[in-house]
C-alpha positions as CSV (number, residue, x, y, z in Angstrom):
1,M,11.1,0.3,6.0
2,T,11.7,-2.2,3.5
3,M,9.4,-4.3,2.5
4,K,9.9,-7.5,3.4
5,Q,9.8,-5.2,6.6
6,V,6.2,-4.5,6.8
7,Q,5.2,-7.7,5.2
8,T,7.0,-9.7,8.4
9,S,5.1,-6.7,10.5
10,L,1.4,-7.5,8.6
11,L,2.0,-11.7,9.0
12,D,3.8,-11.3,12.7
13,Q,0.8,-9.3,13.9
14,L,-1.2,-11.9,11.9
15,R,0.5,-15.1,14.0
16,A,-0.2,-12.8,17.4
17,M,-4.0,-12.6,16.8
18,G,-4.5,-16.2,16.2
19,A,-5.7,-15.6,12.7
20,D,-2.4,-16.6,10.4
21,I,-4.5,-18.6,8.4
22,D,-4.2,-19.8,4.1
23,V,-6.6,-16.6,3.0
24,F,-5.3,-13.9,5.9
25,R,-2.2,-14.9,4.7
26,A,-3.2,-14.0,0.8
27,Q,-4.9,-11.0,1.5
28,V,-0.7,-10.0,3.0
29,A,0.0,-11.3,-0.6
30,D,-2.2,-9.0,-2.1
31,Y,-0.8,-5.8,0.4
32,M,2.0,-6.1,-0.5
33,E,2.1,-6.6,-4.5
34,M,-0.2,-3.0,-3.9
35,Y,2.9,-1.4,-1.8
36,K,5.2,-2.6,-4.5
37,I,2.5,-0.4,-6.9
38,C,2.1,2.2,-4.3
39,T,6.5,2.5,-4.6
40,A,6.5,2.6,-8.4
41,L,3.9,5.3,-8.5
42,K,5.8,7.3,-5.7
43,K,8.5,7.2,-7.9
44,D,7.3,8.9,-11.4
45,I,5.6,11.0,-8.8
46,R,9.5,12.0,-7.8
47,E,10.9,11.9,-11.3
48,R,7.4,13.6,-13.4
49,G,6.3,15.8,-10.8
50,T,2.4,17.0,-10.5
51,I,1.9,18.9,-13.0
52,I,3.0,17.0,-15.7
53,T,2.8,18.1,-19.9
54,E,2.2,15.6,-23.3
55,T,0.8,15.6,-26.1
56,G,-3.2,16.0,-26.7
57,S,-5.2,13.8,-29.3
58,T,-4.4,17.2,-31.4
59,G,-0.9,17.6,-31.2
60,Q,-1.1,20.0,-29.2
61,K,0.7,19.9,-25.9
62,I,-1.7,20.1,-23.4
63,T,-0.6,20.3,-18.9
64,K,-2.5,18.1,-16.7
65,C,-2.1,16.4,-13.0
66,N,-0.1,13.9,-13.5
67,P,-2.5,10.5,-13.4
68,S,0.4,8.9,-10.7
69,I,-1.8,11.2,-8.3
70,K,-4.9,9.7,-8.2
71,E,-4.3,5.7,-8.5
72,L,-1.5,6.4,-5.5
73,R,-4.3,7.9,-3.4
74,D,-6.2,5.1,-5.2
75,T,-4.1,2.4,-4.5
76,N,-4.1,3.1,-1.1
77,K,-6.7,3.1,-0.5
78,S,-7.4,-0.7,-1.3
79,M,-3.9,-1.2,0.5
80,L,-6.3,0.3,3.3
81,A,-9.8,-1.7,3.3
82,I,-6.7,-5.0,3.5
83,L,-5.7,-3.5,6.8
84,K,-9.2,-3.1,7.7
85,Q,-10.2,-6.6,7.1
86,L,-7.4,-8.0,8.0
87,G,-8.4,-6.3,11.9
88,L,-5.0,-4.3,12.1
89,S,-5.7,-1.4,13.4
90,V,-4.2,1.2,15.9
91,E,-5.9,0.3,18.6
92,T,-5.6,-3.4,17.9
93,V,-1.4,-4.0,17.4
94,V,-0.3,-6.5,19.2
95,T,3.4,-5.4,20.3
96,A,6.3,-7.8,21.5
97,D,4.8,-6.6,24.9
98,D,1.5,-8.0,24.8
99,D,2.9,-11.2,23.3
100,E,4.5,-12.0,27.2
101,L,1.5,-11.4,28.8
């Protein structure tokens, strides 16, 4: 799914729920910024791996968990919080069939 498809889907849900107002569209915009961040973090994890080696302040090589993993987890939590604030969940999703009722 492309970023544009995700954004369109979220905005469609707002319209279907009668909640297509500026403040909620702004939250969708914030969600999409976090979506970009998630994409970049996933790319970093794919490229560098889950465990990375860096040079510490003393010049010694150190092995540590890729910090992108924690950032990805935190960003995902924030994205889920936005969806919750918007009232979007598997229980509340409006499908095309629901629109016809």
